[in-house]
N, C-alpha and C positions, 0 to 999 in steps of 0.2 A: 919740714924735714923730708928728705929723699925717700921715695916709695911710699909715703903716707897715703896719698890720693890714690895711687894704684892699688894699694892692699884694701883700702876702704871699698873701692869699686869691686875688687874681687870678692870680698866677704858679701857684698850686696848680691852679686851674681849668685854665689853659693847659697845664700839663704833662699833666694827664689828657686834655685835648683832642688834645694831640700823640700820646698813647698810643693813643687811638683811631684816629687816622689811621695809625699804625704797624701796628696790627692789620690795617687795610684794605690797606695798601700790601703787607705781607708776603703776605697770602692772595691778593689779586686783582691785584696790579700786578707780578708778578715773571715774567711771561711766559705764553704760551699753554699750556705744558706744565703749569705750576702749576695753571692754571685747569682743565684737562682732569683732573688728578688730584682736584680737588674736586668736579668734576661727576660723575665715576664713583663717588666715595665716597657722596655724598649731595646730589644735584643741587637738590631742593627746599630743603633746609636751607641749603646755602651760597649758593643764589640769593636766598633771603630775608635771610640774614645780609649779603650784598653791599648789598642795598638798604637794610637797617637801618643799617648803618655810614655809608653816604653821607647818608641823612637825618639821622642824629645829628650828623654833621659840619657840615653846612649849618645845622642848627637852632642849634647851640651857637655857631658862628662869628657868626651873626646876632645872637644873644643878646649876645654880647661887644662887638658893635659897634652895638647898640641906643642910642637917645638916653639921656642921663643920668636923664631922668624921664619915665615914661609912666604915664597914669591916676593921677597924684598920688603914685606911689611912686618912690623912688630906685633906680636900677639900677647895679651895679657893672660899669661899661663903660669902654672906652678914653675915650670923651668925658667921663665922669664924672672919670676920673683927670686928664685935661687941664684940666678946669674947676677942680679943686680944687688942683693942684699949683702950687707957687711957683718959678718959675725966674728970678726977679729976680736980677740978678748973673750969670746964665748964659745969654746971648742965643744963643749957638751951640747950646747943648742944647735951648733952646726951639725954635729954628728946626728942629732935627733931629727932635725929637719930633712937631712939627706936619706936617712933610714925610712922616714914616712914618705918621702917622695918617691923612693924605690918601690915600696909596697903599693903606693897609689897607682904607679906605672905598671905594676904586675896585674892589678886590676883592670887597667886600660887595655893591656894586651888580650885579656879575655873577651872584652866586648868589641875591640877594634874591627874584627871581621864583619860585624853587623853594620858598623858605620861605613866601613869602606866599600862593601859589596852589596848592600841592600837599602842603605839610608841615604848616605852621600851620593852613591851611584847605584844604578840599577844593573849589576853584573849579569850578564846572560846566563852564564852556567849556574850561578846561585839562584836566579829567578826561576829558572826551568827545573830546578832540583826541587824547589818549594820546600826546602828544609831550613828551620831557624838557625841562625848563626849567633855567636856571641853569648851562649848561656853562662850564667854565674849562679852559685847557689845563695841561698838566704844568708848563709854564714858569711859568704864573701861580700855580699852587699853590705851587711852590718859592719864588717871590718873595714871596708871602703869609707863609709860615713864616719866611722870612728878616727880612721887615720886622717881624713880630711878636716875633721874638726880640731885634732891636735896640731896639725900643720898650720892651719889658720890661726889658732890661739897663739902659737910661737911667734909668728910674724907680726900678727896684730899687736901683742903686747911689746914687741920690740920697736916697732915703727908708728904705731897709732896711739895706744894708751898703755904705757908701761905699768900702770897700776890697776888696769882693767882686767876683764876676763872674757874671752870671746866664746859664746855658745852658738852650736849649730843644730844640734840633735834634740835639745829639749826646750826650743823656743815655743812658747804658748801661742796658740791661735794662728799657727803657720798655715793651716789648712781649715777650711769650713765645709769640707765635703761631707762630714758627719751630719750636718745640717740638712743636706740633700737626702741622704739616707733616712733621716728621721721623718722627713716629709713623705718620702716614698712609702715607709712603713705605715705612717698614719693614713695614706691614701687607701691602703689595703684594709684597714680597719673601717673606713667610711664604706667602701664597696661591700664589705661583708655585711655591714649593718644595713645597707640598702637592699641586699638580697634576702634579708630576714624578714619576711613580710609581716609576722607577728610584732616584730619591733617597730618596724616603720608604721604600722597601723596605730600602735600605742603612741608613737611620737605625734602622728596626725591628730589622734583624739586629743592630746595635751594641747596642741596648737589650736584647734578649732574650739576648744572648751576654755580657753583662757579668758580671763576677765577682760582682757584687751584685745581680743580677737575682732571685734567690730569698731575699735577706736579709729 
């Protein structure tokens, strides 16, 4: 079926994109205490990782919403899918897809200055100003993910699996960044125990007096 392979490729790309967002969200958007833990563990590394994840998200979302053709080459984008899709006989779905596309592109317009002037290019004025570009609120990010999921569901069920249901925002195990946070938290328990001399002495006594200590 026409567009089946392209839409499957797009949904795979978007699942990966959502995974990157969940990495960022788990690490940097779970409150000040979480950020303090990361800063005390490796401030330079996690500071750089924070910026890298944000830039990756902005860049990839802009790629997903680019025009269907640039510099003579076809792009696998939302507008490409809309251009190639046939919604004849389904005017309600066509209207819904078009409305979702417009809302997704409204979000694109907010983050595009960051892609164009600081990520895709190092614009001299923007670089010297040192000000962030392309801010979007938490509510706008949430709306973008919801709109993208609905858009993908409509085209997925039309061209890939008519009886299926495409999920983007509730996919389990899409990120294991929480395992990293758990390991970092447990390391703080270890160091706290190590600095408690009364506790380490008791542990040493247990070890040295074990029935198997000389085994």
